[in-house]
N, C-alpha and C positions, 0 to 999 in steps of 0.2 A: 658728496661728503667724504668719499674715500680719500681724496687728496689731502684732507686734514690729518689723516692717520699716518702720513708719510714723514712727518716731522714733529718735533716737540718744542722747539724754540718759540718764545713769545716775543712779540714786537719785532719780528724778523721776517719781513715779507719773502715769499718764495714765488718765483715766476712760473706760471703754468701755460702761458701763451703770449704771442705777439700779434698785434693787430694795428695796422695803419700807423706805425711809429710809436705805438704805445705797448706797454706791458700789461698783461692781466696777471694780477698777483693775489695770492691768498696768504693770510696770516692769522695767527692765534694771538689774541689780546687778553691781558690780565692785569688788573690793578692800574697803576698810573703810568702815563707816557709823559712827554715833555711839551711845554708850551712851544709852539712853532707856527710858521705860516709858509705858504708857497707863493713866492712873488710872481711867478709867471704862469702858473697853472691852477685850475680848479682841482678839487680833490673829491672823489666819489667813494663813499663807503657803502657796501651792501652787506648786511648782517645775515649770515646763514644759521647761526645758532647763538642764543643768548641775547643780552641787551647791552648795547654800547652807549656810553654816556659821553657827550662832547661838551666841554665848557668853552665859553667864549669870553673874551676880556671884558665885555660890557656887562657881565654878570649872569647871562642866560646860560642854561644847560639844556641841551636837546637830548632826548632819549630815542635811540634807534633800535627797534625790536626786530626779531626774526622776520625776514622777508621784506624789510623796509630798506630804503635808500636815503642817504643824506649826501647832498653836494655842498661842499664848502667853497665859496668863491675865492679866487686867487687874492692873496694879500691879507686875508682875514686870519688873525691869530686865534688858535684853538688848542685845546688839550684833551685828547681822547683818554678815557679811562673806563674801568668796569667796576662793578660792585663786588668784586672778588671772584666772580666766576670767569671761566675761560670763554671768550667770545670768538666764534669763527667768522672771519671777515674776508670780503673780496674787494679788491681795488682795481681801478683802471687809471693808469698814469703814464705820461710820456716817459720814454726810456731813461732820460736824464734826471728824473725826479728822485730826490732823496726823501725817505720817509720822515726824516726830521726837518725837512724843508731848509730854512735858512739858519738853523741852529745845529751846531755839531756838539754832541755829547758822547758819553760812553755807550749810549744806546744806538748811535748812528751806525748803520750798516751800509758801507759803500759798494761792496761787491755782493750782489744777490745770487743765490743759487736757483737753478731750474729744477723742478721736480716733474 
């Protein structure tokens, strides 16, 4: 959990390791993110603290609590958000994956920092 004390930005993944062509990233999530999908890769969320909510276009919302994992299959449009609390999250993604997937917004971070 110490790694989460090294930054304050929300929805801005930080790289903590590299493994088999993938980055291991941590991020703080709060409030709403953007609707997006990842055309070529699945996305894994692992919650360390708090509760992450993920909306899907078909109307379903999945709740991911501390210690739980959610894998979103490639191509599935989704929108992560929280209930107002800061959520500590871990991601495993290919190096080329943008956290906003196929959507570019003011929230898109193209160059990630290592911590």
